[in-house]
Every structure is written in C-alpha cells, then in structure tokens.
N, C-alpha and C positions, 0 to 999 in steps of 0.2 A: 621436827626432829624428834626421834625416839631413842631412848637408851634402854637396852634390855640386858639384864644381868642374870646369868644362869649358874647354878651350883651343879657341878658334874661329878658323878661317882662311877667307879669301876667295881662291879659286883660279879664275880665269877666269869670274867671275860667279856661282859657286856657293859658298855657305857651308857649311863642314863643321865638326863639333865632335866631340871625343873627351874622354871623362872623364879627368881627371888621374890618379886612382887607381881605376880601375874599368873596366867593360866597355861602358858606355853610349856609343853613337855616333849621330849624326844628320846629315842634310844638308838644305838647302833653298835656295831662290832668294834669299831676303832674310834679314837678321839677325832681324827680327821673327818670321817663320815658324819659324826655327831655334830661337828662344827658347821659343816655344809648344810645339814638339816636345819640347825638353829638359825643360821643366816637366812635361809629361804623362808622360815616361818616368820622371823622378825620383819623381813622385807615385805611379806604378804600382809602383815598387820599394820605396816606404815607405808603410805604411798610416796614418801619422799624419795628422791634418787640419791645414790651414793651410799656406800656401806663401808664402815671400818669395823674391824673386829680384833679382839685380844684374848688369847688363850693362855692362862698361867696355871702351871701345875702347883698344887699346894702340898701334896704328898703323892706317892706312887699310885694311889687309888682315888685321888680327888683332885678337882681343878675348878677354877673360876673362868667363865667365859663371858665376855661382854661384847655386845653388838650395838654400834651406834649407826642409826639410819639417818641420812640426810645431813651428815656433818663433814663430808669430804669437801675439801677446798680451803681457800685462804681464810675464811671466816672462823674456822676452828683451830687455826694454827697459833695456839697460845702455849707458852711454856710455863712450867711450874705448876704448883697446886691451884693457882687462881683459875685456870681453865677448867679443871675438874670441878671446882666449886661452882663455877658459873654454869657449867653444863647440868650439874645435878640440881641446881636451884631453879630450873625452869627458864633459864636464859636471862636471869636478872643481871644487870650491869655490875661488873666487878670493878673494884677500885684499881687504879693503875698502880703497879708495884713501885715502891720507892727505890730510887737509885741507890745502890750499894756502893760504898767507897771501897775501891779495890786497892789492897795493899800490894806494893811491889814485892815479889818474891826475892828473898836475899839469897845470893849464891853461896852455897855451902862450901866450906874449906875443910882441910884435914884437921885443923885445930878445933873446929866445931864438934867433931866426932870423938874427941877424946884420945885419938891415936893418930899416928902419922904413917904414911905409906912407906916411909924410909926408916922407920924405927926397927 
C-alpha cells in the first residue's frame, strides 16, 4: 500500500503539483485533469490494486491531493483518527479505541431557553 500526498498550486491558470516527500510532479489546465494525472502516476509507481483519492482546496489557488493505492476494501474501513495514524505509520497495529459513554440527550423545553412560545 502506498500513500502519496501532493501540494497543488494554481499559477496563471495552470495547476501544478509536487509530491510532498517524493519525486512525482505534474501540471494541467484544470484541477480534474491534474488529479487524473497524479492518480495515474501514483498507480504506476505502486503495483497494488485499488485507488482512493482526496482533493481538498486550501485556498482558491492551492490544494492538497492524496492518493492511496492498495487501500480499497474492508481492511481500511476504520473511523476516526486511528485509521489515519495507522496508515501513516507503515501499517503498525493501532490500539482499539476505548468505548465512550454516551450521554442521553435531554429534550429541550421552552423553560430551558429563557422564554416561552406563549409569552
């Protein structure tokens, strides 16, 4: 499984991307074309099957794009920050999250809000 993180920037109508810790670079006219190129480059660099990707705008002219190769399926279906920590630590086993005690939500009444509907 490989995780590829790219910093993307828009300079004068052209989107460019550079891998955060690596050598993969690409450029395209639109963010969509850039994403397709980066997914293809990451897939070529890693022989595992299945690709997940995430594109997040940081500002109108910059974004972060992440490609995860070989992580599609039930094995990666982990909720919360523990999954991200396990993925970035090279697959080290993460501790099982402790069960949280759920408090029952109290039903709000007009008296709780400091005013009444009929005042």
